[in-house]
C-alpha positions in Angstrom: -2.5 -47.1 -25.1 -4.2 -45.2 -23.1 -5.4 -45.8 -19.9 -7.8 -44.8 -17.0 -8.4 -44.3 -13.4 -12.1 -44.5 -11.6 -13.1 -44.9 -8.0 -11.0 -41.8 -6.3 -13.1 -40.2 -3.5 -13.6 -38.6 -0.4 -13.5 -41.1 2.9 -13.8 -41.1 6.8 -10.0 -42.3 8.2 -9.7 -46.2 9.1 -12.8 -46.1 5.5 -11.9 -48.3 2.2 -11.7 -47.4 -1.3 -10.8 -49.5 -4.2 -9.3 -47.9 -7.3 -9.5 -49.3 -10.8 -7.3 -48.8 -14.6 -9.0 -49.5 -17.7 -6.3 -50.2 -20.2 -6.4 -49.9 -23.6 -4.3 -50.5 -26.6 -1.5 -53.5 -24.3 -2.5 -56.4 -22.0 -3.1 -56.2 -18.6 -1.2 -59.8 -18.3 1.5 -58.3 -20.5 3.4 -55.4 -18.5 4.7 -54.5 -15.5 1.7 -52.4 -13.1 2.5 -50.2 -11.1 0.4 -46.9 -8.7 1.8 -43.8 -7.5 0.2 -40.7 -5.7 0.6 -37.1 -5.3 0.2 -34.3 -3.2 0.3 -30.8 -4.6 4.2 -29.9 -4.2 5.7 -33.6 -3.8 7.3 -35.6 -5.6 5.5 -39.1 -6.9 5.7 -42.1 -4.6 5.6 -45.5 -6.2 3.7 -47.0 -3.6 2.7 -50.6 -4.6 4.5 -52.6 -7.9 3.3 -56.1 -9.6 5.8 -56.9 -12.3 5.0 -60.0 -14.0 5.6 -62.8 -12.8 5.9 -61.6 -9.5 4.4 -60.7 -6.3 3.1 -57.5 -5.4 5.3 -55.8 -3.4 4.4 -52.1 -1.4 5.9 -48.6 -0.1 6.2 -49.7 3.5 3.6 -46.3 4.2 0.7 -48.7 3.0 1.8 -52.6 3.4 -0.5 -54.8 4.9 -3.0 -51.8 3.7 -3.2 -51.8 0.6 -3.9 -54.1 -2.1 -2.9 -54.5 -5.9 -4.4 -57.2 -8.9 -4.7 -57.2 -12.8 -8.2 -58.2 -13.8 -7.0 -60.0 -17.5 -10.3 -60.3 -18.3 -11.6 -57.1 -17.3 -7.8 -54.8 -18.8 -7.9 -52.7 -15.5 -5.5 -53.7 -12.4 -7.3 -52.8 -9.5 -6.0 -50.4 -6.1 -7.6 -51.8 -3.1 -6.9 -49.7 0.0 -8.5 -50.1 3.5 -7.7 -48.5 7.3 -7.3 -44.8 4.9 -5.1 -42.7 7.0 -6.0 -38.8 6.5 -2.4 -38.8 5.1 -3.4 -41.1 2.4 -4.6 -37.9 -0.1 -4.1 -37.5 -3.0 -3.9 -38.5 -7.0 -3.6 -41.9 -7.8 -2.4 -43.3 -10.8 -1.9 -45.6 -12.2 1.4 -47.3 -14.6 2.2 -49.9 -17.0 5.4 -50.4 -18.6 6.7 -52.5 -21.7 9.6 -52.9 -23.4 10.7 -49.6 -21.9 7.8 -47.3 -22.5 5.6 -45.6 -19.6 2.3 -45.0 -19.8 0.7 -43.1 -16.9 -4.0 -42.3 -16.6 -4.1 -39.1 -15.6 -5.0 -39.6 -11.8 -8.1 -39.8 -9.4 -8.4 -37.5 -6.0 -8.1 -40.1 -2.9 -9.2 -37.4 0.0 -8.7 -38.8 3.7 -11.0 -37.2 6.1 -10.0 -37.5 10.4 
């Protein structure tokens, strides 16, 4: 199983970025999905959760600005980030969980300049 994120970069505050997580070895329709972010020296924060059969939930820090979804045709997991703030700067990683097994991607850097 492999997960590979793409779409990170540098954006000004107030801007938008879309991240994509390509999944191989598992169908995105069969897994619970998480997006996490981590700043240097800090613990990883889960910002979005999408469980099978449920609506997405979000951390208070990103609620109303971030949206996650599955694309079953492309077998990807997506994270749309709007109204970005400098405090959103971090490495963003996707995670897929199934039957007790958990898989993380390598992550992609998102930098928001003020």
